[in-house]
TIRO-2110 file (N, C-alpha, C; in Angstrom, 1 decimal):
// TIRO-2110
10.6, 19.9, -57.1, N, 1, A
10.2, 19.9, -55.7, CA, 1, A
8.8, 19.3, -55.7, C, 1, A
8.5, 18.3, -54.8, N, 2, A
7.2, 17.7, -54.7, CA, 2, A
6.3, 18.6, -53.8, C, 2, A
5.1, 18.8, -54.2, N, 3, A
4.1, 19.6, -53.4, CA, 3, A
3.6, 18.7, -52.3, C, 3, A
3.3, 19.3, -51.2, N, 4, A
2.7, 18.6, -50.1, CA, 4, A
1.2, 18.7, -50.3, C, 4, A
0.5, 17.6, -49.8, N, 5, A
-1.0, 17.6, -49.9, CA, 5, A
-1.5, 18.7, -48.9, C, 5, A
-2.4, 19.5, -49.3, N, 6, A
-3.0, 20.5, -48.5, CA, 6, A
-4.3, 20.2, -47.8, C, 6, A
-4.5, 18.9, -47.5, N, 7, A
-5.7, 18.5, -46.9, CA, 7, A
-5.4, 17.3, -46.0, C, 7, A
-6.3, 17.0, -45.1, N, 8, A
-6.2, 15.8, -44.3, CA, 8, A
-7.1, 14.7, -44.8, C, 8, A
-6.7, 13.5, -44.8, N, 9, A
-7.6, 12.4, -45.3, CA, 9, A
-8.6, 12.0, -44.3, C, 9, A
-9.8, 11.9, -44.7, N, 10, A
-10.9, 11.5, -43.9, CA, 10, A
-10.9, 10.0, -43.6, C, 10, A
-11.0, 9.7, -42.3, N, 11, A
-11.1, 8.3, -41.9, CA, 11, A
-12.3, 7.7, -42.4, C, 11, A
-12.2, 6.5, -43.1, N, 12, A
-13.3, 5.7, -43.6, CA, 12, A
-13.7, 6.1, -45.0, C, 12, A
-13.0, 7.1, -45.6, N, 13, A
-13.3, 7.4, -47.0, CA, 13, A
-12.5, 6.6, -48.0, C, 13, A
-12.9, 6.5, -49.2, N, 14, A
-12.2, 5.8, -50.3, CA, 14, A
-11.5, 6.8, -51.2, C, 14, A
-10.3, 6.5, -51.5, N, 15, A
-9.5, 7.4, -52.3, CA, 15, A
-8.9, 6.8, -53.5, C, 15, A
-8.7, 7.6, -54.6, N, 16, A
-7.9, 7.2, -55.8, CA, 16, A
-7.3, 8.4, -56.4, C, 16, A
-6.2, 8.2, -57.2, N, 17, A
-5.5, 9.3, -57.8, CA, 17, A
-5.8, 9.2, -59.3, C, 17, A
-6.0, 10.4, -59.9, N, 18, A
-6.1, 10.6, -61.4, CA, 18, A
-4.8, 11.2, -61.8, C, 18, A
-4.0, 10.6, -62.6, N, 19, A
-2.7, 11.1, -63.0, CA, 19, A
-2.9, 11.9, -64.3, C, 19, A
-2.5, 13.2, -64.2, N, 20, A
-2.6, 14.1, -65.3, CA, 20, A
-1.3, 14.8, -65.5, C, 20, A
-0.5, 14.3, -66.4, N, 21, A
0.8, 14.9, -66.7, CA, 21, A
1.7, 14.8, -65.5, C, 21, A
2.1, 16.0, -65.0, N, 22, A
3.0, 16.1, -63.9, CA, 22, A
2.3, 15.9, -62.5, C, 22, A
1.0, 16.0, -62.5, N, 23, A
0.2, 16.1, -61.2, CA, 23, A
-0.6, 14.9, -61.0, C, 23, A
-0.9, 14.6, -59.7, N, 24, A
-1.9, 13.6, -59.3, CA, 24, A
-3.0, 14.3, -58.6, C, 24, A
-4.2, 14.1, -59.1, N, 25, A
-5.4, 14.6, -58.4, CA, 25, A
-6.0, 13.5, -57.6, C, 25, A
-6.1, 13.8, -56.3, N, 26, A
-6.7, 12.8, -55.3, CA, 26, A
-8.2, 13.0, -55.2, C, 26, A
-8.9, 12.0, -55.4, N, 27, A
-10.4, 12.1, -55.4, CA, 27, A
-10.9, 11.2, -54.3, C, 27, A
-11.8, 11.6, -53.5, N, 28, A
-12.4, 10.8, -52.4, CA, 28, A
-13.9, 10.7, -52.5, C, 28, A
-14.4, 9.6, -52.0, N, 29, A
-15.9, 9.3, -51.9, CA, 29, A
-16.2, 8.7, -50.6, C, 29, A
-17.4, 9.0, -50.1, N, 30, A
-17.8, 8.5, -48.8, CA, 30, A
-18.0, 7.0, -48.8, C, 30, A
-18.5, 6.4, -49.8, N, 31, A
-18.8, 4.9, -49.8, CA, 31, A
-18.1, 4.2, -51.0, C, 31, A
-17.9, 3.0, -50.9, N, 32, A
-17.1, 2.2, -51.8, CA, 32, A
-17.8, 2.1, -53.2, C, 32, A
-19.2, 2.0, -53.2, N, 33, A
-19.9, 1.9, -54.4, CA, 33, A
-19.7, 3.1, -55.3, C, 33, A
-19.8, 4.3, -54.7, N, 34, A
-19.6, 5.6, -55.4, CA, 34, A
-18.2, 5.7, -55.9, C, 34, A
-17.2, 5.3, -55.1, N, 35, A
-15.8, 5.4, -55.4, CA, 35, A
-15.5, 4.5, -56.6, C, 35, A
-16.0, 3.3, -56.6, N, 36, A
-15.7, 2.4, -57.7, CA, 36, A
-16.4, 2.9, -59.0, C, 36, A
-17.6, 3.4, -58.9, N, 37, A
-18.3, 3.9, -60.1, CA, 37, A
-17.5, 5.0, -60.7, C, 37, A
-17.0, 6.0, -59.9, N, 38, A
-16.3, 7.1, -60.5, CA, 38, A
-14.9, 6.7, -61.0, C, 38, A
-14.3, 5.8, -60.3, N, 39, A
-13.0, 5.2, -60.7, CA, 39, A
-13.1, 4.5, -62.1, C, 39, A
-14.2, 3.7, -62.2, N, 40, A
-14.4, 3.1, -63.5, CA, 40, A
-14.7, 4.0, -64.6, C, 40, A
-15.4, 5.1, -64.3, N, 41, A
-15.7, 6.1, -65.3, CA, 41, A
-14.4, 6.8, -65.9, C, 41, A
-13.5, 7.0, -65.0, N, 42, A
-12.2, 7.6, -65.4, CA, 42, A
-11.4, 6.6, -66.3, C, 42, A
-11.5, 5.3, -65.9, N, 43, A
-10.9, 4.2, -66.7, CA, 43, A
-11.5, 4.2, -68.1, C, 43, A
-12.8, 4.3, -68.2, N, 44, A
-13.5, 4.1, -69.5, CA, 44, A
-13.1, 5.2, -70.5, C, 44, A
-12.8, 6.4, -70.0, N, 45, A
-12.4, 7.5, -70.9, CA, 45, A
-10.9, 7.6, -71.1, C, 45, A
-10.2, 6.6, -70.6, N, 46, A
-8.8, 6.5, -70.9, CA, 46, A
-7.8, 7.2, -70.0, C, 46, A
-8.3, 7.6, -68.8, N, 47, A
-7.5, 8.3, -67.9, CA, 47, A
-6.6, 7.3, -67.1, C, 47, A
-5.4, 7.7, -66.7, N, 48, A
-4.6, 6.9, -65.9, CA, 48, A
-5.0, 7.1, -64.4, C, 48, A
-5.4, 6.0, -63.8, N, 49, A
-5.9, 6.2, -62.4, CA, 49, A
-5.2, 5.1, -61.5, C, 49, A
-5.1, 5.5, -60.2, N, 50, A
-4.5, 4.6, -59.3, CA, 50, A
-5.4, 4.5, -58.1, C, 50, A
-5.9, 3.3, -57.8, N, 51, A
-6.7, 3.0, -56.6, CA, 51, A
-5.9, 3.0, -55.3, C, 51, A
-6.3, 3.8, -54.4, N, 52, A
-5.6, 3.8, -53.1, CA, 52, A
-6.3, 3.0, -52.0, C, 52, A
-7.6, 3.1, -52.0, N, 53, A
-8.4, 2.3, -51.1, CA, 53, A
-9.1, 3.1, -50.0, C, 53, A
-9.4, 2.4, -48.9, N, 54, A
-10.1, 3.0, -47.8, CA, 54, A
-9.1, 3.5, -46.7, C, 54, A
-9.1, 4.7, -46.4, N, 55, A
-8.2, 5.3, -45.4, CA, 55, A
-8.7, 4.9, -44.0, C, 55, A
-7.8, 4.3, -43.2, N, 56, A
-8.2, 3.9, -41.8, CA, 56, A
-7.7, 4.8, -40.8, C, 56, A
-7.0, 5.8, -41.2, N, 57, A
-6.4, 6.8, -40.3, CA, 57, A
-4.9, 6.6, -40.2, C, 57, A
-4.4, 5.5, -40.5, N, 58, A
-2.9, 5.2, -40.5, CA, 58, A
-2.4, 4.6, -41.9, C, 58, A
-3.3, 3.9, -42.5, N, 59, A
-2.9, 3.3, -43.8, CA, 59, A
-4.1, 3.0, -44.6, C, 59, A
-3.9, 2.6, -45.9, N, 60, A
-5.0, 2.3, -46.8, CA, 60, A
-5.4, 0.8, -46.7, C, 60, A
-6.6, 0.5, -46.5, N, 61, A
-7.2, -0.9, -46.5, CA, 61, A
-8.0, -1.0, -47.8, C, 61, A
-8.4, -2.2, -48.1, N, 62, A
-9.2, -2.5, -49.3, CA, 62, A
-8.5, -1.9, -50.5, C, 62, A
-7.2, -2.1, -50.7, N, 63, A
-6.4, -1.4, -51.7, CA, 63, A
-6.4, -2.2, -53.0, C, 63, A
-7.2, -3.2, -53.2, N, 64, A
-7.2, -3.9, -54.5, CA, 64, A
-8.1, -3.1, -55.4, C, 64, A
-7.6, -2.7, -56.6, N, 65, A
-8.3, -1.9, -57.5, CA, 65, A
-9.6, -2.6, -58.0, C, 65, A
-10.7, -1.9, -58.2, N, 66, A
-11.9, -2.5, -58.8, CA, 66, A
-11.6, -2.9, -60.3, C, 66, A
-12.3, -3.9, -60.7, N, 67, A
-12.2, -4.4, -62.1, CA, 67, A
-13.1, -3.6, -63.0, C, 67, A
-12.7, -3.2, -64.2, N, 68, A
-13.5, -2.5, -65.1, CA, 68, A
-14.7, -3.3, -65.6, C, 68, A
-15.9, -2.8, -65.4, N, 69, A
-17.1, -3.5, -65.8, CA, 69, A
-17.5, -3.0, -67.2, C, 69, A
-18.0, -3.9, -68.0, N, 70, A
-18.4, -3.6, -69.4, CA, 70, A
-19.8, -3.1, -69.4, C, 70, A
END
């Protein structure tokens, strides 16, 4: 049985999922720069992550995943 999300998504925030075994942990940040930095840090340590993008209130915009910087 899939669990329902127990929160409402904030309009204008950036979201991504960290996949941990059976669960997805949804992480949000207020601005794109911070969201991309944290997203890349999870990638660098080998976590499976999925970029969702900026929540507009109805759908995700800017949903292209950031490229890993060296």
